[in-house]
C-alpha positions in Angstrom: -17.9 28.7 36.6 -21.4 27.1 34.7 -23.8 25.5 36.1 -23.9 21.8 35.8 -20.0 22.0 34.7 -18.1 20.0 36.8 -15.2 21.9 38.3 -12.1 19.3 36.1 -14.1 20.0 33.0 -14.1 23.7 33.9 -10.3 23.4 35.0 -9.5 21.4 31.4 -11.3 24.3 29.1 -9.4 27.0 31.0 -6.4 28.2 28.4 -2.8 26.2 29.1 0.2 28.0 30.7 3.5 28.7 29.2 4.8 26.2 30.4 2.1 23.4 29.3 2.4 25.2 25.7 6.3 24.6 26.0 6.3 21.0 27.1 4.4 20.7 24.3 6.4 22.4 21.9 9.4 20.1 23.2 7.7 17.1 22.3 7.0 18.0 19.3 10.2 18.9 18.3 11.6 15.8 19.7 9.4 13.4 18.2 10.3 14.2 14.1 13.8 14.6 15.6 14.5 11.5 16.7 12.2 10.4 13.6 14.6 11.9 11.1 17.9 10.6 13.3 16.6 7.0 12.8 15.8 6.7 9.0 17.5 7.6 6.2 14.3 8.6 3.7 11.9 10.0 5.6 10.5 6.0 6.6 10.2 3.2 5.5 6.5 3.5 3.8 6.9 6.6 2.5 10.2 5.3 0.8 7.5 3.0 -0.6 5.7 5.3 -2.1 8.6 7.4 -3.2 10.9 4.9 -4.5 7.3 3.9 -7.0 7.7 7.6 -8.8 11.4 7.1 -9.5 10.6 4.1 -10.9 7.6 5.8 -12.6 10.3 8.6 -13.9 12.8 5.6 -15.1 9.6 4.7 -17.2 9.1 1.7 -15.3 5.6 0.4 -13.3 5.1 1.6 -10.0 3.2 -2.0 -9.6 5.9 -3.9 -9.9 6.6 -3.6 -6.0 3.7 -5.5 -4.6 4.0 -3.3 -1.3 3.1 -0.4 -3.3 -1.0 -0.2 -2.2 -1.9 3.1 -3.6 -3.7 4.4 -6.2 -2.4 5.8 -9.7 -2.9 9.2 -8.1 -0.4 8.8 -5.5 2.3 8.1 -7.7 2.2 11.9 -9.2 1.6 13.2 -6.1 4.7 11.6 -4.5 6.7 12.7 -7.8 7.8 15.7 -6.1 9.7 14.0 -3.5 11.5 11.6 -5.9 13.5 14.8 -7.1 14.4 16.1 -3.7 17.8 14.8 -1.9 17.7 11.7 0.4 18.7 14.5 3.3 15.8 16.8 2.5 12.9 13.8 2.9 15.3 12.8 6.0 14.6 16.0 7.9 11.6 17.2 6.3 8.7 14.3 6.2 8.8 13.6 10.0 8.1 17.5 10.4 5.7 17.1 7.8 3.7 14.0 9.4 4.0 15.8 12.8 2.7 18.6 11.6 -0.6 16.6 10.0 -1.3 15.3 13.3 -1.5 18.2 14.5 -3.7 19.9 11.9 -6.0 16.4 13.0 -6.4 17.9 16.1 -6.9 20.8 15.9 -10.0 20.1 13.7 -11.1 17.0 15.9 -11.2 19.9 18.9 -12.9 22.6 16.6 -15.2 19.2 15.9 -16.4 19.5 19.1 -15.7 22.9 20.3 -13.3 22.9 22.4 -11.1 25.8 22.9 -7.5 25.1 20.9 -5.4 26.7 23.5 -7.0 24.7 26.7 -5.6 22.9 28.5 -7.3 20.0 27.8 -6.2 20.7 23.8 -2.7 21.1 25.2 -2.4 18.0 27.5 -4.5 15.9 24.5 -1.9 16.4 22.1 0.9 16.2 24.6 -0.4 12.5 25.9 -1.3 11.6 22.2 2.4 12.3 20.8 4.3 11.1 23.8 2.0 8.0 25.3 -0.1 6.8 22.2 2.9 4.1 20.4 1.1 4.7 17.4 1.8 8.1 16.9 5.8 8.2 17.0 5.2 4.4 14.8 3.3 7.0 12.3 6.3 10.0 12.0 9.1 6.9 12.1 7.1 5.2 9.1 6.3 8.5 7.0 3.0 6.3 5.9 0.6 8.5 4.6 -2.2 7.4 6.5 -1.1 10.9 7.8 -3.9 11.8 5.1 -6.8 10.6 6.6 -5.8 11.5 9.9 -6.2 15.0 8.4 -8.9 14.5 6.4 -11.4 12.5 8.5 -11.4 15.9 11.4 -11.9 18.4 8.3 -14.7 16.6 6.7 -16.2 16.0 9.4 -16.2 19.6 11.0 -17.3 20.3 7.3 -19.8 18.2 7.4 -21.2 19.8 10.6 -21.5 22.7 9.4 -23.7 21.4 6.6 -21.2 21.4 3.8 -21.7 18.3 2.7 -20.4 18.0 -1.0 -17.2 19.9 0.2 -16.7 17.2 3.1 -17.3 14.9 0.0 -14.4 16.5 -2.2 -12.1 16.1 1.0 -12.2 13.3 1.2 -12.0 12.2 -2.0 -9.0 14.0 -2.2 -7.5 12.2 0.9 -9.2 9.0 -1.4 -6.8 9.8 -4.1 -3.5 9.6 -2.2 -4.2 6.5 0.2 -7.7 4.7 -0.2 -8.1 4.6 3.8 -11.7 6.0 4.1 -13.0 4.7 2.3 -15.8 3.2 4.9 -16.5 6.6 5.2 -18.8 6.3 2.1 -21.7 4.9 4.4 -22.2 8.2 6.6 -22.7 9.6 3.3 -25.3 6.9 2.5 -26.7 7.2 6.8 -27.1 10.8 6.0 -28.8 10.9 2.4 -26.3 13.3 1.2 -25.9 11.6 -2.1 -24.4 15.0 -3.3 -21.7 14.3 -1.1 -21.5 10.7 -1.7 -20.8 11.9 -5.7 -17.9 14.0 -4.6 -16.2 11.7 -2.4 -16.3 9.0 -5.1 -15.9 11.2 -7.9 -12.2 13.2 -7.0 -10.2 9.6 -6.7 -11.8 7.7 -9.6 -11.0 11.1 -12.0 -7.2 11.1 -10.3 -6.4 7.9 -10.8 -7.7 7.4 -13.8 -6.2 10.3 -15.5 -3.0 9.5 -13.5 -3.2 5.5 -15.3 -2.7 7.0 -18.2 0.3 7.9 -17.6 1.0 4.7 -15.9 3.0 2.2 -18.4 0.3 -0.7 -17.3 -2.8 1.4 -17.0 -4.6 -1.0 -15.1 -1.4 -2.5 -12.7 -3.3 -1.6 -9.5 -6.4 -3.4 -11.0 -4.3 -6.8 -11.9 -1.6 -6.8 -9.0 -2.6 -4.8 -5.7 -6.1 -5.6 -5.7 -5.2 -9.5 -5.8 -2.8 -8.7 -3.3 -4.9 -7.3 -1.0 -7.6 -9.8 -1.1 -4.8 -13.0 -0.9 -3.2 -11.2 2.0 -1.1 -14.2 2.1 2.5 -12.0 1.7 4.5 -13.2 5.4 6.4 -10.1 5.9 3.0 -8.2 5.8 1.3 -10.7 7.9 3.3 -10.3 11.8 2.4 -6.4 11.4 -1.3 -6.2 10.5 -3.5 -5.8 13.1 -7.0 -7.5 12.1 -8.5 -10.0 13.7 -8.5 -12.6 11.0 -4.7 -12.0 10.6 -4.4 -12.6 14.1 -6.6 -15.5 14.8 -4.7 -17.4 11.9 -1.5 -16.8 13.5 -2.6 -18.3 17.0 -3.7 -21.7 14.8 -7.2 -20.8 14.1 -8.1 -22.2 10.4 -8.3 -19.3 7.6 -11.2 -19.3 7.1 -13.2 -19.4 10.6 -10.5 -16.6 11.5 -11.5 -14.4 8.4 -15.6 -15.3 9.6 -15.0 -14.1 13.0 -13.3 -11.0 11.8 -16.7 -10.1 9.0 -19.3 -10.6 11.9 -17.3 -8.1 13.8 -17.1 -6.1 11.3 -21.1 -6.3 10.2 -21.8 -6.2 14.1 -19.5 -2.7 14.2 -21.5 -1.6 11.0 -24.6 -2.3 12.9 -23.5 -0.2 15.7 -22.8 2.9 13.6 -25.6 2.6 12.3 -27.9 2.7 15.0 -25.5 5.3 16.5 -26.6 8.0 13.2 -30.5 6.6 13.9 -30.7 7.8 16.7 -31.0 11.3 15.6 -29.0 13.8 18.1 -27.1 16.4 16.7 -24.3 17.3 18.1 -20.2 16.5 17.3 -20.4 13.3 18.4 -23.0 11.8 16.3 -20.8 12.3 13.6 -17.6 11.4 14.8 -19.2 8.4 16.4 -20.6 7.1 13.3 -17.6 7.4 11.2 -15.0 6.0 13.8 -17.0 3.0 14.2 -17.1 3.0 10.5 -13.5 2.9 10.1 -12.9 0.8 13.1 -14.8 -2.0 11.5 -13.4 -1.8 8.4 -9.8 -2.1 9.7 -11.0 -5.4 11.8 -11.5 -6.9 8.2 -9.3 -5.0 6.0 -5.8 -6.6 4.8 -3.5 -5.2 5.6 -4.4 -2.9 9.1 -1.9 -1.4 11.0 -1.3 0.3 14.2 -1.1 3.4 12.8 -4.3 3.3 11.3 -5.4 3.3 15.1 -4.7 7.4 14.5 -7.7 8.0 12.2 -10.2 7.2 15.0 -8.8 7.7 18.8 -7.9 11.6 18.2 -11.4 12.3 17.5 -13.1 10.2 19.8 -10.5 11.7 22.1 -11.2 15.4 21.6 -15.0 14.3 22.3 -14.2 13.4 25.9 -15.6 16.5 27.9 -19.0 16.4 26.1 -21.3 14.2 28.0 -21.7 10.7 27.4 -18.6 10.1 24.9 -17.4 7.5 24.5 -13.6 8.6 25.9 -15.4 9.9 28.8 -15.9 6.0 30.5 -12.5 4.1 32.2 -13.5 1.4 29.6 -12.3 3.4 26.7 -8.9 4.4 28.2 -8.4 0.5 29.7 -8.4 -0.9 25.9 -5.5 2.2 24.6 -2.9 0.5 27.6 -1.3 -2.0 25.4 -0.2 0.8 23.4 1.4 2.6 25.8 5.4 3.0 25.1 7.6 1.5 27.7 5.1 -1.1 29.7 6.8 -4.1 30.1 4.8 -6.7 28.0 6.0 -10.7 28.1 6.5 -12.3 25.3 4.8 -9.6 23.6 7.5 -6.8 23.1 9.0 -8.4 20.6 8.1 -6.2 17.2 7.1 -9.0 15.8 4.3 -9.9 18.2 2.8 -6.5 18.4 -0.3 -6.6 16.3 -1.6 -9.0 19.1 -1.3 -5.9 21.2 -2.7 -4.0 18.0 -5.9 -6.3 17.6 -6.9 -6.1 21.2 -6.4 -2.5 21.1 -8.6 -2.4 17.9 -11.3 -5.0 19.2 -11.7 -3.2 22.4 -12.4 0.5 20.5 -15.2 -1.3 18.9 -16.4 -3.1 21.5 -16.8 -0.2 23.9 -17.6 2.1 20.8 -20.4 0.0 19.7 -22.0 -0.6 23.0 -21.5 2.9 23.9 -23.6 3.5 20.3 -26.3 0.6 20.6 -27.0 1.8 24.5 -27.0 5.3 24.1 -31.0 6.9 25.0 -32.8 8.2 21.6 -32.3 11.8 21.1 -35.5 14.2 23.5 -38.0 15.6 21.2 -37.8 19.2 20.5 -40.6 21.6 20.7 -41.5 21.1 17.4 -41.4 17.1 18.0 -37.9 16.8 15.8 -35.4 15.2 18.0 -32.9 16.9 19.0 -29.9 16.7 21.6 -30.9 16.0 25.3 -30.9 18.8 27.3 -27.5 18.8 30.0 -27.1 22.6 31.8 -24.0 23.8 31.0 -23.2 21.4 28.7 -21.7 21.8 25.2 -23.4 18.8 23.5 -25.3 19.4 20.6 -23.7 22.3 19.8 -21.9 22.3 16.2 -19.2 24.7 14.7 -21.9 26.5 11.6 -19.5 29.0 10.6 -17.3 31.3 12.1 -18.6 33.3 15.8 -21.9 31.4 14.8 -23.2 28.5 16.7 -26.2 26.2 15.6 -27.7 23.1 15.8 -26.9 20.5 12.5 -29.8 17.6 11.2 
């Protein structure tokens, strides 16, 4: 056993047993199978995008549906699905969403240097699928949030290898499908990676402009969708929104005051993210914690904001739990996730239309836990050259990031 590594951590990083793999396989088959049996078109949210593509194929405007909140490029991306029978979508979409979440988990493990065959990797994925309600919700809905859940860890892995332009291209492609990862642009600003930022911005802009020219109303996203997002006054959507502004307003707080509280909390979260990046340690946690804080802070004010948005941040934080000083290494992180454990009795809150209160509690708790950890984190130690480097922890994997296959090094 490596010096300085706890027996529990050593055991977690050992290769998983055949039984562990078998249990994980059953879970990853059962979740999408259950979703396909419940749904008809591969999920309600995916159905909205597919229906928009069908409307466009029939010569109509996809933005006639106010719940279609995507860029024009997403319409063209959904055309292949629009041509498939409902039975094929019913079986394939939940499986593809599950595969996407698995891919995002593997990328997050690679970012933090955790072996994907380890007990931690196998058990962590099984725990997310069974013990984290948004996982099953996302598979059931078929929401395109899965593109962000895959793209963010992949982009951070590329950034850790100093391939910031490639990271920007990955994020830009995800934005062209669903504009959820836009707040990560601030990570490129903090890192002063302007070429990567340009790639992230230009890809969705170019794709959307090209697709808009094929729409009957090229400006539909600007004239219809943006006002809907800014108003946030849809009665159906409001019942499922997890942002504090929406939840506090449901509790009777005046809307301006509720929105002001959410905005202040988001600003504090962004400040903590900037402080986390400014610590200067060259570890995978610097990338993942800064990015997740930016995303979670944005979810505090975004309209709408749903529980499955948490899958963009939580797996990234959980994958880094084995590192010293990790956000997921403390008990408070797991405590704020308790509202998302399926099957727990929660009087008054068990109704589907009141679930947003639980989701808001988890979202605010994650921002608080991650933000406080970022604000309190000690400055990076100085190496012999006087440059900031990771603190020395015997036996720790902190500070080691994958630079290229078969080689490890430090990332600036």
